[in-house]
MARBA-3410 file (N, C-alpha, C, O; in Angstrom, 1 decimal):
112
-37.2,30.6,39.0,-36.6,28.9,38.6,-36.5,29.0,37.1,-37.2,29.5,36.2 ~ -35.2,28.1,36.9,-34.2,28.4,35.7,-35.8,27.1,34.6,-36.6,26.4,35.2 ~ -35.7,27.2,33.3,-36.3,26.4,32.7,-36.3,25.1,32.9,-37.4,24.6,33.0 ~ -35.3,24.4,33.1,-35.5,22.8,33.5,-36.3,22.6,34.4,-37.3,21.9,34.3 ~ -35.6,23.7,36.0,-36.7,22.9,36.8,-38.1,23.6,36.7,-39.0,23.4,37.5
-38.2,24.3,35.7,-39.9,24.3,35.5,-40.6,23.4,34.6,-41.8,23.3,34.6 ~ -39.6,22.6,33.6,-40.3,21.6,33.0,-40.1,20.5,34.0,-41.1,19.8,34.2 ~ -39.2,20.1,34.7,-39.0,18.9,35.5,-40.5,19.1,36.2,-41.4,18.3,36.1 ~ -40.6,20.2,36.7,-41.9,20.3,37.9,-43.2,20.1,37.3,-44.3,19.7,37.8 ~ -42.9,20.3,35.8,-44.0,19.9,35.4,-44.5,18.8,34.7,-45.6,18.6,34.4
-43.6,18.3,34.5,-43.3,16.6,34.1,-44.4,15.8,34.9,-45.5,15.3,34.6 ~ -43.5,16.2,36.1,-43.6,15.6,37.5,-45.3,15.8,38.0,-46.0,15.0,38.6 ~ -45.6,17.0,37.7,-47.1,17.2,38.2,-47.9,16.8,37.2,-49.1,16.8,37.6 ~ -47.6,16.3,35.7,-48.8,16.2,35.2,-48.6,14.1,35.2,-49.2,13.4,34.4 ~ -47.9,13.7,36.0,-47.0,12.3,36.2,-48.7,12.0,37.3,-49.6,11.2,37.3
-48.3,13.1,38.3,-49.1,13.1,39.5,-50.5,12.8,39.1,-51.0,11.7,39.3 ~ -51.0,13.7,38.6,-52.7,14.0,37.9,-53.2,12.8,37.1,-54.2,12.2,37.1 ~ -52.0,12.5,36.3,-52.3,10.4,35.4,-52.5,9.9,36.3,-53.7,9.5,36.3 ~ -51.8,9.7,37.7,-52.3,8.9,38.7,-53.2,8.9,39.7,-53.5,8.0,40.4 ~ -53.5,10.2,39.7,-54.6,10.6,40.4,-55.4,10.4,40.0,-56.2,9.7,40.6
-56.0,10.8,38.6,-57.3,10.7,37.6,-57.7,9.4,37.8,-58.9,9.3,38.2 ~ -56.9,8.1,37.7,-56.9,6.7,37.7,-57.9,5.9,39.1,-58.5,4.8,39.1 ~ -57.8,7.1,40.6,-58.7,7.2,41.3,-59.4,7.8,41.7,-59.8,7.8,42.9 ~ -60.0,8.9,40.3,-60.4,9.8,40.9,-60.4,10.8,41.9,-61.3,11.1,42.6 ~ -59.1,11.3,41.9,-57.8,12.1,42.6,-58.2,13.5,42.6,-59.3,13.9,42.2
-57.3,14.3,43.1,-57.0,16.1,42.7,-56.2,16.1,43.1,-55.9,15.4,44.1 ~ -55.4,17.1,42.2,-54.2,17.5,42.7,-54.2,18.9,43.0,-54.7,19.6,42.1 ~ -53.9,19.6,44.2,-53.8,21.0,44.4,-52.2,21.4,44.6,-51.2,20.7,44.9 ~ -52.2,22.4,44.6,-50.8,23.3,45.2,-51.3,23.7,46.8,-52.5,23.6,47.2 ~ -50.1,23.9,47.3,-50.4,24.3,48.4,-49.2,25.7,48.6,-48.0,25.7,48.2
-49.9,26.9,49.5,-48.9,27.9,50.2,-49.5,28.8,50.8,-50.4,29.5,50.2 ~ -49.1,29.0,52.1,-49.7,29.5,52.9,-49.4,30.6,53.0,-48.4,31.0,52.4 ~ -50.2,31.8,54.1,-49.6,33.3,54.2,-48.5,33.4,55.3,-48.4,34.5,55.8 ~ -47.5,32.3,55.8,-46.1,32.4,56.4,-45.1,31.8,55.3,-43.9,31.5,55.7 ~ -45.3,31.7,54.0,-44.5,31.3,52.9,-44.4,29.6,52.8,-43.5,29.4,51.9
-44.7,28.5,53.3,-44.6,27.4,53.5,-45.3,26.7,52.1,-46.3,27.3,51.7 ~ -45.0,26.0,51.5,-45.3,25.8,49.8,-44.9,24.5,49.5,-43.8,24.1,49.7 ~ -45.8,23.7,49.0,-46.0,22.3,48.6,-46.2,22.3,47.3,-47.1,23.0,46.8 ~ -45.1,21.5,46.6,-45.3,21.3,45.4,-46.9,20.8,44.9,-47.7,21.7,44.4 ~ -47.2,19.7,45.1,-48.4,19.5,44.9,-49.1,18.1,46.4,-48.4,17.3,47.0
-50.4,18.2,46.5,-51.0,17.8,47.4,-52.2,16.8,46.7,-53.0,17.4,45.9 ~ -52.4,15.3,46.9,-53.1,14.8,45.8,-54.0,14.0,46.7,-53.7,13.0,47.4 ~ -55.1,14.5,46.6,-56.2,14.1,47.9,-57.3,13.2,47.1,-57.7,13.7,46.1 ~ -57.9,12.1,47.5,-59.0,11.1,47.3,-60.2,11.6,47.5,-60.4,12.7,48.0 ~ -61.2,10.8,47.2,-62.5,11.8,47.7,-62.8,11.2,49.6,-63.4,11.7,50.6
-62.1,10.3,49.5,-62.3,9.5,50.9,-61.8,10.3,52.2,-62.3,10.2,53.3 ~ -60.8,11.2,51.9,-60.1,12.0,52.5,-58.7,11.5,52.5,-57.9,12.3,52.9 ~ -58.5,10.6,52.1,-56.6,10.2,51.7,-55.6,10.8,50.8,-55.5,10.9,49.6 ~ -55.1,11.3,51.8,-53.9,12.2,50.9,-52.4,11.7,51.4,-51.9,11.2,52.3 ~ -52.0,12.5,49.8,-50.2,12.8,50.3,-49.2,13.8,49.7,-49.2,13.8,48.4
-48.5,14.5,50.3,-47.8,15.5,49.9,-46.4,15.8,49.1,-45.5,15.4,49.8 ~ -46.0,16.1,48.2,-45.3,15.6,47.4,-44.5,17.3,46.8,-45.1,18.3,46.5 ~ -43.1,17.2,46.8,-42.3,17.6,46.6,-41.3,17.7,45.4,-40.4,16.9,45.1 ~ -41.6,18.9,44.8,-40.8,18.4,43.5,-39.2,18.4,42.9,-39.4,18.5,41.7 ~ -38.1,18.4,43.0,-36.9,19.2,43.5,-35.9,18.3,42.0,-36.3,17.1,41.9
-35.2,18.5,41.3,-34.6,18.7,40.1,-33.6,17.4,40.9,-33.8,16.2,40.8 ~ -32.5,18.0,41.6,-31.6,17.4,41.8,-31.5,16.8,43.5,-31.9,17.4,44.5 ~ -30.9,15.2,43.4,-31.4,15.2,45.4,-30.5,15.7,46.3,-30.5,15.4,47.5 ~ -29.7,16.7,45.6,-29.6,17.6,46.8,-30.3,18.8,47.7,-30.1,19.4,48.7 ~ -31.3,18.7,46.9,-32.7,19.6,47.8,-33.8,19.0,48.6,-34.8,19.5,49.1
-33.3,17.4,48.6,-34.1,16.3,49.1,-34.6,17.1,50.8,-35.7,17.3,51.2 ~ -33.4,17.3,51.4,-33.4,17.7,53.0,-34.5,18.6,53.3,-35.5,18.4,54.0 ~ -34.0,19.7,52.4,-34.8,20.8,52.7,-36.4,21.0,52.1,-37.2,21.8,52.5 ~ -36.5,20.0,50.9,-37.8,19.2,50.7,-38.5,18.5,51.4,-39.7,18.6,51.3 ~ -38.0,17.5,52.3,-38.4,16.9,53.3,-39.3,17.7,54.7,-40.5,17.8,55.0
-38.0,18.1,55.0,-38.4,19.5,56.1,-39.6,20.2,55.5,-40.5,20.3,56.3 ~ -39.9,20.7,54.2,-41.1,21.3,54.4,-42.2,20.6,54.0,-43.3,21.2,53.7 ~ -42.0,19.3,53.8,-43.2,18.0,54.1,-43.9,17.7,55.6,-45.1,17.5,55.8 ~ -42.6,17.7,56.4,-42.9,17.4,57.8,-43.7,18.7,58.3,-44.9,18.7,58.8 ~ -42.8,19.6,58.0,-43.7,21.3,58.9,-45.1,21.3,58.3,-46.0,21.9,58.9
-45.4,20.8,57.0,-46.9,20.6,55.8,-47.5,19.9,57.0,-48.0,20.6,57.8 ~ -47.4,18.8,57.2,-48.0,17.6,57.9,-48.1,17.7,59.1,-49.0,17.1,59.7 ~ -47.2,18.6,59.9,-47.6,19.2,61.6,-48.7,20.2,61.5,-49.3,20.6,62.5 ~ -49.0,20.7,60.5,-49.8,22.0,60.5,-51.4,20.9,60.2,-52.3,21.6,59.9 ~ -51.6,19.8,60.3,-52.7,19.0,59.9,-53.0,18.7,61.3,-52.1,18.3,62.1
-54.8,19.1,61.6,-55.4,18.9,62.2,-55.8,17.6,62.2,-56.9,17.8,61.7 ~ -55.8,16.1,62.6,-56.0,14.8,62.2,-57.0,14.7,63.1,-57.2,13.5,63.3 ~ -57.7,15.4,63.6,-59.2,15.2,64.3,-60.1,15.9,63.0,-61.2,15.3,63.0 ~ -60.0,16.6,62.2,-60.7,16.6,61.1,-60.3,16.1,59.6,-61.2,16.0,58.8 ~ -59.0,15.7,59.4,-58.2,15.1,58.6,-57.7,14.4,58.5,-56.6,14.6,59.1
-57.8,13.3,57.6,-56.6,12.0,57.8,-55.0,12.7,57.9,-54.8,13.9,57.7 ~ -54.1,11.8,58.4,-52.9,12.1,58.4,-52.4,11.5,57.1,-52.9,10.5,56.6 ~ -51.5,12.3,56.6,-50.9,11.9,55.2,-50.5,10.2,54.9,-49.7,9.5,55.6 ~ -51.4,9.7,53.7,-50.4,8.6,53.4,-49.4,8.6,52.9,-49.1,7.4,52.6 ~ -48.9,9.2,52.6,-47.1,9.4,52.1,-47.3,11.2,51.9,-48.2,12.0,51.8
-45.5,11.1,52.1,-44.9,12.6,52.3,-43.6,12.4,51.3,-42.5,12.3,51.8 ~ -43.7,12.5,50.1,-42.3,12.2,49.2,-42.0,13.2,48.5,-42.9,14.0,48.2 ~ -40.6,13.3,48.2,-39.5,14.1,47.7,-40.0,13.3,46.3,-40.1,12.1,46.4 ~ -40.2,14.2,45.0,-39.8,13.8,43.8,-38.5,14.5,43.3,-38.4,15.7,43.4 ~ -37.3,13.5,42.5,-36.1,14.0,42.5,-36.4,13.2,40.8,-37.2,12.3,40.3
-35.0,14.3,40.1,-34.8,13.7,38.7,-33.8,12.7,38.4,-33.6,12.3,37.2 ~ -33.1,12.2,39.6,-32.4,11.0,39.6,-31.9,10.2,41.0,-32.2,10.6,42.2 ~ -31.3,9.6,40.9,-30.7,9.2,41.8,-31.5,7.6,42.8,-31.9,6.8,41.9 ~ -31.9,7.2,44.0,-32.2,5.7,44.2,-33.7,6.3,44.9,-33.8,7.5,45.1 ~ -34.5,5.5,45.2,-35.4,5.8,45.7,-35.4,4.9,47.1,-35.3,3.7,47.2
-35.7,6.0,48.1,-35.5,4.8,49.5,-36.4,5.9,50.6,-37.0,6.9,50.2 ~ -36.3,5.4,52.0,-37.2,6.1,52.7,-36.3,6.9,54.0,-35.6,6.3,54.8 ~ -36.6,8.3,54.0,-35.5,8.7,55.1,-35.6,8.0,56.2,-35.6,6.8,56.0 ~ -35.5,8.4,57.5,-36.1,8.1,58.7,-36.7,8.9,59.5,-37.1,8.5,60.6 ~ -36.7,10.0,59.0,-38.3,10.5,59.1,-39.2,10.4,58.6,-40.1,11.2,58.6
-39.1,9.2,57.9,-40.5,8.7,57.1,-40.7,9.5,56.0,-41.5,8.9,55.2 ~ -40.4,10.2,55.7,-40.4,10.6,53.9,-40.0,10.0,53.0,-39.0,9.3,53.3 ~ -40.4,9.9,52.0,-40.2,9.3,50.8,-39.1,10.0,49.5,-39.5,11.0,48.9 ~ -37.9,9.5,49.2,-37.1,10.5,48.2,-37.2,9.2,46.8,-36.6,8.2,46.7 ~ -38.3,9.8,45.9,-38.2,8.5,44.9,-37.8,9.4,43.7,-38.1,10.6,43.8
-37.2,9.0,42.7,-36.9,9.5,41.0,-38.3,9.3,40.3,-38.9,8.2,40.5 ~ -38.8,10.1,39.7,-39.3,10.6,38.7,-39.6,9.3,38.1,-40.8,8.9,38.0 ~ -38.6,8.7,37.5,-38.5,7.1,36.7,-39.0,6.4,37.3,-39.0,5.4,36.6 ~ -39.5,6.1,38.5,-39.7,4.7,39.4,-41.5,4.8,39.4,-42.4,4.0,39.6 ~ -41.6,5.9,39.2,-43.4,5.9,39.4,-44.0,5.3,38.6,-43.6,5.4,37.4
-45.3,4.2,38.8,-45.5,3.8,38.1,-47.8,3.7,38.5,-48.4,3.3,39.5 ~ -48.2,4.0,37.6,-49.6,3.7,38.0,-50.2,2.6,38.2,-51.4,2.6,38.4
END
């Protein structure tokens, strides 16, 4: 991962932590034994959670959305809530919701 991508990911995770802290939430990273990785999972005490992939360019949104959907499919909704959001955070572009329900949002439009 090059310097710009790491810097952007750090900035996005910092923002997610700030937003999570306002509601006493926690931010986690997820990686399983089969190599599925999610950049951030924000979870609140009531069990509400969302999954986030962070990509500098909009061109990686499809792969990131597929990772989020694979991750959400692994969740046993009898033991945990379904995700409140699955979101790809990008460095530019427009905010929109894909047909599969995954949000694609540039970092600049996130607000607390």
